[in-house]
PQR file of N, CA, C, O and H, with PARSE charges and radii, in Angstrom:
ATOM      1  N   UNK A   1       7.837  45.659-112.586 -0.4000 1.5000
ATOM      2  CA  UNK A   1       9.168  45.219-112.784 -0.0000 2.0000
ATOM      3  C   UNK A   1       9.384  44.689-110.984  0.5500 1.7000
ATOM      4  O   UNK A   1       9.993  45.554-110.354 -0.5500 1.4000
ATOM      5  N   UNK A   2       9.040  43.624-110.250 -0.4000 1.5000
ATOM      6  CA  UNK A   2       9.775  43.350-108.994 -0.0000 2.0000
ATOM      7  C   UNK A   2      11.800  42.530-109.171  0.5500 1.7000
ATOM      8  O   UNK A   2      12.450  41.862-109.974 -0.5500 1.4000
ATOM      9  H   UNK A   2       8.545  42.922-110.762  0.4000 1.0000
ATOM     10  N   UNK A   3      11.980  43.214-107.792 -0.4000 1.5000
ATOM     11  CA  UNK A   3      13.880  42.842-107.724 -0.0000 2.0000
ATOM     12  C   UNK A   3      12.978  42.163-106.587  0.5500 1.7000
ATOM     13  O   UNK A   3      11.879  42.214-106.033 -0.5500 1.4000
ATOM     14  H   UNK A   3      11.451  43.757-107.139  0.4000 1.0000
ATOM     15  N   UNK A   4      14.698  41.221-106.639 -0.4000 1.5000
ATOM     16  CA  UNK A   4      14.520  40.716-105.700 -0.0000 2.0000
ATOM     17  C   UNK A   4      15.834  41.225-104.167  0.5500 1.7000
ATOM     18  O   UNK A   4      15.715  40.961-102.970 -0.5500 1.4000
ATOM     19  H   UNK A   4      15.590  41.179-107.089  0.4000 1.0000
ATOM     20  N   UNK A   5      16.978  42.002-104.888 -0.4000 1.5000
ATOM     21  CA  UNK A   5      17.932  42.968-104.784 -0.0000 2.0000
ATOM     22  C   UNK A   5      17.746  44.223-104.567  0.5500 1.7000
ATOM     23  O   UNK A   5      16.674  44.678-104.967 -0.5500 1.4000
ATOM     24  H   UNK A   5      17.075  42.216-105.860  0.4000 1.0000
ATOM     25  N   UNK A   6      18.644  45.091-103.928 -0.4000 1.5000
ATOM     26  CA  UNK A   6      18.135  46.426-103.995 -0.0000 2.0000
ATOM     27  C   UNK A   6      19.650  46.731-105.103  0.5500 1.7000
ATOM     28  O   UNK A   6      19.798  47.753-105.774 -0.5500 1.4000
ATOM     29  H   UNK A   6      19.515  44.721-103.604  0.4000 1.0000
ATOM     30  N   UNK A   7      20.265  45.999-105.068 -0.4000 1.5000
ATOM     31  CA  UNK A   7      21.358  46.325-106.623 -0.0000 2.0000
ATOM     32  C   UNK A   7      20.754  45.830-107.737  0.5500 1.7000
ATOM     33  O   UNK A   7      20.537  46.768-108.505 -0.5500 1.4000
ATOM     34  H   UNK A   7      20.145  45.169-104.523  0.4000 1.0000
ATOM     35  N   UNK A   8      20.457  45.003-108.091 -0.4000 1.5000
ATOM     36  CA  UNK A   8      19.267  44.643-109.451 -0.0000 2.0000
ATOM     37  C   UNK A   8      17.898  45.793-109.855  0.5500 1.7000
ATOM     38  O   UNK A   8      17.270  45.689-110.908 -0.5500 1.4000
ATOM     39  H   UNK A   8      20.633  44.242-107.467  0.4000 1.0000
ATOM     40  N   UNK A   9      17.597  46.906-108.765 -0.4000 1.5000
ATOM     41  CA  UNK A   9      16.366  47.882-109.007 -0.0000 2.0000
ATOM     42  C   UNK A   9      18.000  49.402-109.141  0.5500 1.7000
ATOM     43  O   UNK A   9      17.656  50.544-109.445 -0.5500 1.4000
ATOM     44  H   UNK A   9      18.107  46.991-107.909  0.4000 1.0000
ATOM     45  N   UNK A  10      19.237  49.163-108.926 -0.4000 1.5000
ATOM     46  CA  UNK A  10      19.948  49.990-109.022 -0.0000 2.0000
ATOM     47  C   UNK A  10      20.391  49.754-110.138  0.5500 1.7000
ATOM     48  O   UNK A  10      19.825  50.503-110.934 -0.5500 1.4000
ATOM     49  H   UNK A  10      19.516  48.235-108.679  0.4000 1.0000
ATOM     50  N   UNK A  11      21.299  48.936-110.762 -0.4000 1.5000
ATOM     51  CA  UNK A  11      21.081  48.303-112.082 -0.0000 2.0000
ATOM     52  C   UNK A  11      20.170  49.424-113.089  0.5500 1.7000
ATOM     53  O   UNK A  11      20.422  50.476-113.677 -0.5500 1.4000
ATOM     54  H   UNK A  11      21.758  48.328-110.115  0.4000 1.0000
ATOM     55  N   UNK A  12      18.700  48.328-112.865 -0.4000 1.5000
ATOM     56  CA  UNK A  12      18.067  48.286-113.507 -0.0000 2.0000
ATOM     57  C   UNK A  12      17.680  50.016-113.783  0.5500 1.7000
ATOM     58  O   UNK A  12      17.245  50.207-114.919 -0.5500 1.4000
ATOM     59  H   UNK A  12      18.495  47.473-112.388  0.4000 1.0000
ATOM     60  N   UNK A  13      17.755  50.978-113.115 -0.4000 1.5000
ATOM     61  CA  UNK A  13      17.309  52.234-112.990 -0.0000 2.0000
ATOM     62  C   UNK A  13      18.409  52.955-114.026  0.5500 1.7000
ATOM     63  O   UNK A  13      18.165  53.759-114.926 -0.5500 1.4000
ATOM     64  H   UNK A  13      18.108  50.823-112.192  0.4000 1.0000
ATOM     65  N   UNK A  14      19.735  52.388-113.595 -0.4000 1.5000
ATOM     66  CA  UNK A  14      20.965  53.330-114.057 -0.0000 2.0000
ATOM     67  C   UNK A  14      21.411  52.358-115.558  0.5500 1.7000
ATOM     68  O   UNK A  14      22.584  52.343-115.931 -0.5500 1.4000
ATOM     69  H   UNK A  14      19.932  51.735-112.865  0.4000 1.0000
ATOM     70  N   UNK A  15      20.275  51.556-116.346 -0.4000 1.5000
ATOM     71  CA  UNK A  15      21.189  50.390-117.318 -0.0000 2.0000
ATOM     72  C   UNK A  15      20.857  51.863-118.759  0.5500 1.7000
ATOM     73  O   UNK A  15      20.115  52.838-118.881 -0.5500 1.4000
ATOM     74  H   UNK A  15      19.322  51.568-116.043  0.4000 1.0000
ATOM     75  N   UNK A  16      22.008  51.130-119.612 -0.4000 1.5000
ATOM     76  CA  UNK A  16      22.568  51.760-120.375 -0.0000 2.0000
ATOM     77  C   UNK A  16      22.469  50.573-121.980  0.5500 1.7000
ATOM     78  O   UNK A  16      22.194  50.729-123.170 -0.5500 1.4000
ATOM     79  H   UNK A  16      22.610  50.338-119.512  0.4000 1.0000
ATOM     80  N   UNK A  17      22.831  49.554-121.188 -0.4000 1.5000
ATOM     81  CA  UNK A  17      22.712  48.688-122.037 -0.0000 2.0000
ATOM     82  C   UNK A  17      21.936  47.343-121.643  0.5500 1.7000
ATOM     83  O   UNK A  17      21.584  47.527-120.478 -0.5500 1.4000
ATOM     84  H   UNK A  17      23.054  49.427-120.221  0.4000 1.0000
ATOM     85  N   UNK A  18      21.510  46.101-122.051 -0.4000 1.5000
ATOM     86  CA  UNK A  18      20.825  44.789-121.389 -0.0000 2.0000
ATOM     87  C   UNK A  18      21.557  43.572-122.672  0.5500 1.7000
ATOM     88  O   UNK A  18      21.799  43.626-123.878 -0.5500 1.4000
ATOM     89  H   UNK A  18      21.797  45.951-122.997  0.4000 1.0000
ATOM     90  N   UNK A  19      21.714  42.450-121.479 -0.4000 1.5000
ATOM     91  CA  UNK A  19      22.093  41.085-122.453 -0.0000 2.0000
ATOM     92  C   UNK A  19      21.646  40.137-122.430  0.5500 1.7000
ATOM     93  O   UNK A  19      21.891  39.493-121.410 -0.5500 1.4000
ATOM     94  H   UNK A  19      21.517  42.406-120.499  0.4000 1.0000
ATOM     95  N   UNK A  20      21.046  39.688-123.133 -0.4000 1.5000
ATOM     96  CA  UNK A  20      20.156  37.618-123.128 -0.0000 2.0000
ATOM     97  C   UNK A  20      21.376  37.320-123.714  0.5500 1.7000
ATOM     98  O   UNK A  20      22.135  37.496-124.667 -0.5500 1.4000
ATOM     99  H   UNK A  20      20.848  40.210-123.962  0.4000 1.0000
ATOM    100  N   UNK A  21      21.022  36.388-121.891 -0.4000 1.5000
ATOM    101  CA  UNK A  21      21.980  35.260-122.536 -0.0000 2.0000
ATOM    102  C   UNK A  21      21.082  33.691-122.423  0.5500 1.7000
ATOM    103  O   UNK A  21      20.024  33.574-121.805 -0.5500 1.4000
ATOM    104  H   UNK A  21      20.405  36.245-121.117  0.4000 1.0000
ATOM    105  N   UNK A  22      21.922  32.342-123.318 -0.4000 1.5000
ATOM    106  CA  UNK A  22      20.775  31.857-123.083 -0.0000 2.0000
ATOM    107  C   UNK A  22      21.830  30.639-123.412  0.5500 1.7000
ATOM    108  O   UNK A  22      22.634  30.899-124.308 -0.5500 1.4000
ATOM    109  H   UNK A  22      22.781  32.437-123.820  0.4000 1.0000
ATOM    110  N   UNK A  23      21.968  28.820-122.554 -0.4000 1.5000
ATOM    111  CA  UNK A  23      23.027  28.367-122.809 -0.0000 2.0000
ATOM    112  C   UNK A  23      23.532  28.125-121.453  0.5500 1.7000
ATOM    113  O   UNK A  23      23.034  28.573-120.420 -0.5500 1.4000
ATOM    114  H   UNK A  23      21.316  28.609-121.827  0.4000 1.0000
ATOM    115  N   UNK A  24      24.786  27.217-121.576 -0.4000 1.5000
ATOM    116  CA  UNK A  24      26.100  26.863-120.650 -0.0000 2.0000
ATOM    117  C   UNK A  24      27.103  27.055-121.651  0.5500 1.7000
ATOM    118  O   UNK A  24      26.820  27.156-122.845 -0.5500 1.4000
ATOM    119  H   UNK A  24      25.190  26.854-122.415  0.4000 1.0000
ATOM    120  N   UNK A  25      28.471  27.116-121.122 -0.4000 1.5000
ATOM    121  CA  UNK A  25      29.544  26.433-121.208 -0.0000 2.0000
ATOM    122  C   UNK A  25      29.802  27.217-122.910  0.5500 1.7000
ATOM    123  O   UNK A  25      29.467  28.365-123.203 -0.5500 1.4000
ATOM    124  H   UNK A  25      28.701  27.033-120.152  0.4000 1.0000
ATOM    125  N   UNK A  26      30.501  26.177-123.861 -0.4000 1.5000
ATOM    126  CA  UNK A  26      30.406  26.456-125.288 -0.0000 2.0000
ATOM    127  C   UNK A  26      29.571  26.348-125.913  0.5500 1.7000
ATOM    128  O   UNK A  26      29.702  26.383-127.137 -0.5500 1.4000
ATOM    129  H   UNK A  26      30.773  25.244-123.623  0.4000 1.0000
ATOM    130  N   UNK A  27      28.565  26.200-125.408 -0.4000 1.5000
ATOM    131  CA  UNK A  27      27.413  26.358-126.215 -0.0000 2.0000
ATOM    132  C   UNK A  27      26.254  27.895-125.536  0.5500 1.7000
ATOM    133  O   UNK A  27      25.126  28.222-125.906 -0.5500 1.4000
ATOM    134  H   UNK A  27      28.459  26.172-124.414  0.4000 1.0000
ATOM    135  N   UNK A  28      27.102  28.473-124.530 -0.4000 1.5000
ATOM    136  CA  UNK A  28      26.317  29.646-124.482 -0.0000 2.0000
ATOM    137  C   UNK A  28      26.314  30.834-125.300  0.5500 1.7000
ATOM    138  O   UNK A  28      27.367  31.201-125.822 -0.5500 1.4000
ATOM    139  H   UNK A  28      28.018  28.208-124.230  0.4000 1.0000
ATOM    140  N   UNK A  29      25.513  31.309-125.423 -0.4000 1.5000
ATOM    141  CA  UNK A  29      24.699  32.257-126.330 -0.0000 2.0000
ATOM    142  C   UNK A  29      23.930  33.948-126.201  0.5500 1.7000
ATOM    143  O   UNK A  29      22.840  34.330-125.776 -0.5500 1.4000
ATOM    144  H   UNK A  29      24.658  31.011-124.999  0.4000 1.0000
ATOM    145  N   UNK A  30      25.161  34.676-126.819 -0.4000 1.5000
ATOM    146  CA  UNK A  30      24.720  36.615-125.940 -0.0000 2.0000
ATOM    147  C   UNK A  30      24.559  36.864-126.872  0.5500 1.7000
ATOM    148  O   UNK A  30      25.128  36.539-127.914 -0.5500 1.4000
ATOM    149  H   UNK A  30      26.047  34.365-127.165  0.4000 1.0000
ATOM    150  N   UNK A  31      23.456  37.714-126.593 -0.4000 1.5000
ATOM    151  CA  UNK A  31      22.983  38.587-127.603 -0.0000 2.0000
ATOM    152  C   UNK A  31      22.443  40.161-126.637  0.5500 1.7000
ATOM    153  O   UNK A  31      21.599  40.339-125.758 -0.5500 1.4000
ATOM    154  H   UNK A  31      22.994  37.978-125.746  0.4000 1.0000
ATOM    155  N   UNK A  32      23.811  41.442-127.626 -0.4000 1.5000
ATOM    156  CA  UNK A  32      23.064  42.669-126.379 -0.0000 2.0000
ATOM    157  C   UNK A  32      21.930  43.180-127.455  0.5500 1.7000
ATOM    158  O   UNK A  32      21.327  43.023-128.517 -0.5500 1.4000
ATOM    159  H   UNK A  32      24.497  41.297-128.340  0.4000 1.0000
ATOM    160  N   UNK A  33      22.136  43.823-126.422 -0.4000 1.5000
ATOM    161  CA  UNK A  33      20.746  44.898-126.544 -0.0000 2.0000
ATOM    162  C   UNK A  33      20.620  46.668-126.068  0.5500 1.7000
ATOM    163  O   UNK A  33      21.223  47.029-125.057 -0.5500 1.4000
ATOM    164  H   UNK A  33      22.626  43.950-125.560  0.4000 1.0000
ATOM    165  N   UNK A  34      19.929  47.522-126.754 -0.4000 1.5000
ATOM    166  CA  UNK A  34      19.940  48.541-126.196 -0.0000 2.0000
ATOM    167  C   UNK A  34      18.595  48.548-125.062  0.5500 1.7000
ATOM    168  O   UNK A  34      18.697  48.703-123.845 -0.5500 1.4000
ATOM    169  H   UNK A  34      19.439  47.228-127.575  0.4000 1.0000
ATOM    170  N   UNK A  35      17.694  48.395-125.619 -0.4000 1.5000
ATOM    171  CA  UNK A  35      16.784  48.163-124.598 -0.0000 2.0000
ATOM    172  C   UNK A  35      16.241  46.482-124.336  0.5500 1.7000
ATOM    173  O   UNK A  35      16.432  45.525-125.086 -0.5500 1.4000
ATOM    174  H   UNK A  35      17.611  48.269-126.608  0.4000 1.0000
ATOM    175  N   UNK A  36      15.385  46.511-122.785 -0.4000 1.5000
ATOM    176  CA  UNK A  36      15.476  45.529-122.429 -0.0000 2.0000
ATOM    177  C   UNK A  36      13.901  44.697-123.108  0.5500 1.7000
ATOM    178  O   UNK A  36      13.507  43.584-122.761 -0.5500 1.4000
ATOM    179  H   UNK A  36      15.230  47.288-122.175  0.4000 1.0000
ATOM    180  N   UNK A  37      13.114  45.761-124.292 -0.4000 1.5000
ATOM    181  CA  UNK A  37      12.336  45.108-125.005 -0.0000 2.0000
ATOM    182  C   UNK A  37      13.060  44.504-126.408  0.5500 1.7000
ATOM    183  O   UNK A  37      12.527  43.869-127.319 -0.5500 1.4000
ATOM    184  H   UNK A  37      13.434  46.666-124.574  0.4000 1.0000
ATOM    185  N   UNK A  38      13.813  44.731-126.327 -0.4000 1.5000
ATOM    186  CA  UNK A  38      14.399  44.023-127.256 -0.0000 2.0000
ATOM    187  C   UNK A  38      15.316  42.948-127.159  0.5500 1.7000
ATOM    188  O   UNK A  38      15.524  42.126-128.052 -0.5500 1.4000
ATOM    189  H   UNK A  38      14.246  45.247-125.587  0.4000 1.0000
ATOM    190  N   UNK A  39      15.825  42.978-126.111 -0.4000 1.5000
ATOM    191  CA  UNK A  39      16.019  41.470-125.378 -0.0000 2.0000
ATOM    192  C   UNK A  39      15.393  40.716-125.235  0.5500 1.7000
ATOM    193  O   UNK A  39      15.766  39.592-125.572 -0.5500 1.4000
ATOM    194  H   UNK A  39      15.656  43.646-125.386  0.4000 1.0000
ATOM    195  N   UNK A  40      14.101  40.904-124.660 -0.4000 1.5000
ATOM    196  CA  UNK A  40      12.697  40.159-124.610 -0.0000 2.0000
ATOM    197  C   UNK A  40      12.142  39.455-125.788  0.5500 1.7000
ATOM    198  O   UNK A  40      11.633  38.336-125.727 -0.5500 1.4000
ATOM    199  H   UNK A  40      13.798  41.817-124.386  0.4000 1.0000
ATOM    200  N   UNK A  41      12.262  40.157-126.853 -0.4000 1.5000
ATOM    201  CA  UNK A  41      11.628  40.062-128.050 -0.0000 2.0000
ATOM    202  C   UNK A  41      12.420  39.011-128.540  0.5500 1.7000
ATOM    203  O   UNK A  41      11.990  38.194-129.354 -0.5500 1.4000
ATOM    204  H   UNK A  41      12.676  41.067-126.902  0.4000 1.0000
ATOM    205  N   UNK A  42      13.853  38.989-127.962 -0.4000 1.5000
ATOM    206  CA  UNK A  42      14.854  38.347-128.930 -0.0000 2.0000
ATOM    207  C   UNK A  42      14.839  37.050-128.136  0.5500 1.7000
ATOM    208  O   UNK A  42      15.461  36.143-128.690 -0.5500 1.4000
ATOM    209  H   UNK A  42      14.202  39.653-127.301  0.4000 1.0000
ATOM    210  N   UNK A  43      14.325  36.771-127.071 -0.4000 1.5000
ATOM    211  CA  UNK A  43      14.168  35.727-126.243 -0.0000 2.0000
ATOM    212  C   UNK A  43      12.733  35.401-125.835  0.5500 1.7000
ATOM    213  O   UNK A  43      12.280  34.993-124.766 -0.5500 1.4000
ATOM    214  H   UNK A  43      13.820  37.508-126.621  0.4000 1.0000
ATOM    215  N   UNK A  44      12.099  35.724-127.098 -0.4000 1.5000
ATOM    216  CA  UNK A  44      10.444  35.072-127.165 -0.0000 2.0000
ATOM    217  C   UNK A  44      10.327  34.142-127.772  0.5500 1.7000
ATOM    218  O   UNK A  44       9.559  33.204-127.561 -0.5500 1.4000
ATOM    219  H   UNK A  44      12.467  36.055-127.967  0.4000 1.0000
ATOM    220  N   UNK A  45      11.692  34.393-129.293 -0.4000 1.5000
ATOM    221  CA  UNK A  45      11.839  33.284-130.051 -0.0000 2.0000
ATOM    222  C   UNK A  45      12.052  32.085-130.162  0.5500 1.7000
ATOM    223  O   UNK A  45      12.004  31.387-131.176 -0.5500 1.4000
ATOM    224  H   UNK A  45      12.316  35.156-129.463  0.4000 1.0000
ATOM    225  N   UNK A  46      12.436  31.654-128.506 -0.4000 1.5000
ATOM    226  CA  UNK A  46      12.293  30.620-127.799 -0.0000 2.0000
ATOM    227  C   UNK A  46      10.456  29.706-127.060  0.5500 1.7000
ATOM    228  O   UNK A  46       9.732  28.718-127.186 -0.5500 1.4000
ATOM    229  H   UNK A  46      12.476  32.220-127.683  0.4000 1.0000
ATOM    230  N   UNK A  47      10.614  30.953-126.348 -0.4000 1.5000
ATOM    231  CA  UNK A  47       9.595  30.928-125.716 -0.0000 2.0000
ATOM    232  C   UNK A  47       9.678  30.185-124.634  0.5500 1.7000
ATOM    233  O   UNK A  47       8.774  30.393-123.824 -0.5500 1.4000
ATOM    234  H   UNK A  47      11.202  31.756-126.245  0.4000 1.0000
ATOM    235  N   UNK A  48      10.459  29.385-124.344 -0.4000 1.5000
ATOM    236  CA  UNK A  48      11.000  28.571-123.479 -0.0000 2.0000
ATOM    237  C   UNK A  48      10.818  29.503-122.198  0.5500 1.7000
ATOM    238  O   UNK A  48       9.636  29.444-121.861 -0.5500 1.4000
ATOM    239  H   UNK A  48      11.193  29.216-125.002  0.4000 1.0000
ATOM    240  N   UNK A  49      11.508  30.293-121.408 -0.4000 1.5000
ATOM    241  CA  UNK A  49      11.345  31.012-120.270 -0.0000 2.0000
ATOM    242  C   UNK A  49      13.414  30.662-119.914  0.5500 1.7000
ATOM    243  O   UNK A  49      13.958  30.682-118.810 -0.5500 1.4000
ATOM    244  H   UNK A  49      12.469  30.341-121.682  0.4000 1.0000
ATOM    245  N   UNK A  50      13.752  30.522-120.603 -0.4000 1.5000
ATOM    246  CA  UNK A  50      15.689  29.718-120.427 -0.0000 2.0000
ATOM    247  C   UNK A  50      16.257  31.340-121.100  0.5500 1.7000
ATOM    248  O   UNK A  50      17.403  31.591-121.474 -0.5500 1.4000
ATOM    249  H   UNK A  50      13.311  30.506-121.501  0.4000 1.0000
ATOM    250  N   UNK A  51      15.867  31.647-121.101 -0.4000 1.5000
ATOM    251  CA  UNK A  51      16.723  33.105-121.721 -0.0000 2.0000
ATOM    252  C   UNK A  51      16.937  34.272-120.163  0.5500 1.7000
ATOM    253  O   UNK A  51      15.996  34.829-119.597 -0.5500 1.4000
ATOM    254  H   UNK A  51      14.937  31.443-120.798  0.4000 1.0000
ATOM    255  N   UNK A  52      18.431  34.387-119.758 -0.4000 1.5000
ATOM    256  CA  UNK A  52      18.514  35.534-118.763 -0.0000 2.0000
ATOM    257  C   UNK A  52      18.232  36.567-119.543  0.5500 1.7000
ATOM    258  O   UNK A  52      18.007  36.536-120.752 -0.5500 1.4000
ATOM    259  H   UNK A  52      19.195  33.934-120.217  0.4000 1.0000
ATOM    260  N   UNK A  53      18.252  37.688-118.677 -0.4000 1.5000
ATOM    261  CA  UNK A  53      18.210  38.961-118.723 -0.0000 2.0000
ATOM    262  C   UNK A  53      18.720  40.487-118.047  0.5500 1.7000
ATOM    263  O   UNK A  53      18.246  41.263-117.218 -0.5500 1.4000
ATOM    264  H   UNK A  53      18.435  37.714-117.695  0.4000 1.0000
ATOM    265  N   UNK A  54      19.750  40.448-118.754 -0.4000 1.5000
ATOM    266  CA  UNK A  54      20.834  40.882-117.614 -0.0000 2.0000
ATOM    267  C   UNK A  54      20.494  43.063-118.224  0.5500 1.7000
ATOM    268  O   UNK A  54      20.267  43.697-119.255 -0.5500 1.4000
ATOM    269  H   UNK A  54      20.135  39.817-119.427  0.4000 1.0000
ATOM    270  N   UNK A  55      20.674  43.302-116.839 -0.4000 1.5000
ATOM    271  CA  UNK A  55      20.908  45.318-116.795 -0.0000 2.0000
ATOM    272  C   UNK A  55      22.016  45.563-116.820  0.5500 1.7000
ATOM    273  O   UNK A  55      22.701  44.558-116.628 -0.5500 1.4000
ATOM    274  H   UNK A  55      20.858  42.787-116.001  0.4000 1.0000
ATOM    275  N   UNK A  56      22.814  46.848-117.038 -0.4000 1.5000
ATOM    276  CA  UNK A  56      24.637  46.906-117.593 -0.0000 2.0000
ATOM    277  C   UNK A  56      24.379  48.125-117.298  0.5500 1.7000
ATOM    278  O   UNK A  56      23.601  48.789-117.983 -0.5500 1.4000
ATOM    279  H   UNK A  56      22.258  47.664-117.194  0.4000 1.0000
ATOM    280  N   UNK A  57      25.049  48.649-116.133 -0.4000 1.5000
ATOM    281  CA  UNK A  57      25.333  49.733-115.638 -0.0000 2.0000
ATOM    282  C   UNK A  57      26.511  50.856-116.658  0.5500 1.7000
ATOM    283  O   UNK A  57      26.774  50.468-117.796 -0.5500 1.4000
ATOM    284  H   UNK A  57      25.681  48.110-115.577  0.4000 1.0000
ATOM    285  N   UNK A  58      26.967  51.820-116.295 -0.4000 1.5000
ATOM    286  CA  UNK A  58      27.737  52.797-117.682 -0.0000 2.0000
ATOM    287  C   UNK A  58      28.938  52.451-117.066  0.5500 1.7000
ATOM    288  O   UNK A  58      29.954  52.872-117.618 -0.5500 1.4000
ATOM    289  H   UNK A  58      26.753  52.136-115.370  0.4000 1.0000
ATOM    290  N   UNK A  59      29.152  51.332-115.363 -0.4000 1.5000
ATOM    291  CA  UNK A  59      30.555  51.163-115.159 -0.0000 2.0000
ATOM    292  C   UNK A  59      30.346  49.759-115.344  0.5500 1.7000
ATOM    293  O   UNK A  59      31.305  49.202-114.808 -0.5500 1.4000
ATOM    294  H   UNK A  59      28.327  50.990-114.914  0.4000 1.0000
ATOM    295  N   UNK A  60      29.644  48.991-115.788 -0.4000 1.5000
ATOM    296  CA  UNK A  60      29.995  47.866-116.851 -0.0000 2.0000
ATOM    297  C   UNK A  60      29.674  46.461-115.796  0.5500 1.7000
ATOM    298  O   UNK A  60      29.900  45.266-115.990 -0.5500 1.4000
ATOM    299  H   UNK A  60      28.866  49.443-116.223  0.4000 1.0000
ATOM    300  N   UNK A  61      29.119  47.103-114.746 -0.4000 1.5000
ATOM    301  CA  UNK A  61      28.469  46.420-113.712 -0.0000 2.0000
ATOM    302  C   UNK A  61      26.859  45.909-114.094  0.5500 1.7000
ATOM    303  O   UNK A  61      25.968  46.566-114.632 -0.5500 1.4000
ATOM    304  H   UNK A  61      28.935  48.073-114.589  0.4000 1.0000
ATOM    305  N   UNK A  62      26.847  45.048-113.800 -0.4000 1.5000
ATOM    306  CA  UNK A  62      25.654  44.022-114.108 -0.0000 2.0000
ATOM    307  C   UNK A  62      24.854  42.998-112.995  0.5500 1.7000
ATOM    308  O   UNK A  62      25.289  42.148-112.218 -0.5500 1.4000
ATOM    309  H   UNK A  62      27.571  44.514-113.363  0.4000 1.0000
ATOM    310  N   UNK A  63      23.469  43.491-113.295 -0.4000 1.5000
ATOM    311  CA  UNK A  63      22.467  42.572-112.336 -0.0000 2.0000
ATOM    312  C   UNK A  63      21.689  41.657-113.546  0.5500 1.7000
ATOM    313  O   UNK A  63      21.623  42.131-114.680 -0.5500 1.4000
ATOM    314  H   UNK A  63      23.115  44.182-113.926  0.4000 1.0000
ATOM    315  N   UNK A  64      21.010  40.112-113.199 -0.4000 1.5000
ATOM    316  CA  UNK A  64      19.849  39.528-113.046 -0.0000 2.0000
ATOM    317  C   UNK A  64      18.829  40.705-113.092  0.5500 1.7000
ATOM    318  O   UNK A  64      18.463  41.445-112.178 -0.5500 1.4000
ATOM    319  H   UNK A  64      21.064  39.726-112.277  0.4000 1.0000
ATOM    320  N   UNK A  65      18.537  40.681-114.158 -0.4000 1.5000
ATOM    321  CA  UNK A  65      17.368  41.040-114.141 -0.0000 2.0000
ATOM    322  C   UNK A  65      15.551  39.712-114.421  0.5500 1.7000
ATOM    323  O   UNK A  65      14.540  39.510-113.749 -0.5500 1.4000
ATOM    324  H   UNK A  65      18.835  40.080-114.900  0.4000 1.0000
ATOM    325  N   UNK A  66      15.736  39.530-114.881 -0.4000 1.5000
ATOM    326  CA  UNK A  66      14.472  38.252-115.406 -0.0000 2.0000
ATOM    327  C   UNK A  66      14.767  37.368-116.055  0.5500 1.7000
ATOM    328  O   UNK A  66      15.977  37.170-116.164 -0.5500 1.4000
ATOM    329  H   UNK A  66      16.558  39.695-115.427  0.4000 1.0000
ATOM    330  N   UNK A  67      13.800  36.421-116.790 -0.4000 1.5000
ATOM    331  CA  UNK A  67      14.375  34.895-117.309 -0.0000 2.0000
ATOM    332  C   UNK A  67      13.042  35.263-118.397  0.5500 1.7000
ATOM    333  O   UNK A  67      12.076  35.828-117.884 -0.5500 1.4000
ATOM    334  H   UNK A  67      12.817  36.582-116.701  0.4000 1.0000
ATOM    335  N   UNK A  68      13.003  35.016-119.558 -0.4000 1.5000
ATOM    336  CA  UNK A  68      11.925  35.401-120.096 -0.0000 2.0000
ATOM    337  C   UNK A  68      11.960  34.243-121.080  0.5500 1.7000
ATOM    338  O   UNK A  68      11.066  34.117-121.916 -0.5500 1.4000
ATOM    339  H   UNK A  68      13.787  34.558-119.975  0.4000 1.0000
TER
END
């Protein structure tokens, strides 16, 4: 996995959960996952590369990891 900032790498390395997010505003849908594989599997259902996946650390910090 390639990271664009040190923060992304840090949060990913210490992640306790992942969130997959789609849409904008009131149309936004969020799916909370235990693993990045689970988030990627949910994103694959759409197959358009527009699902944003975030890593979440134990303190609640998050970082965008990829789009799937």
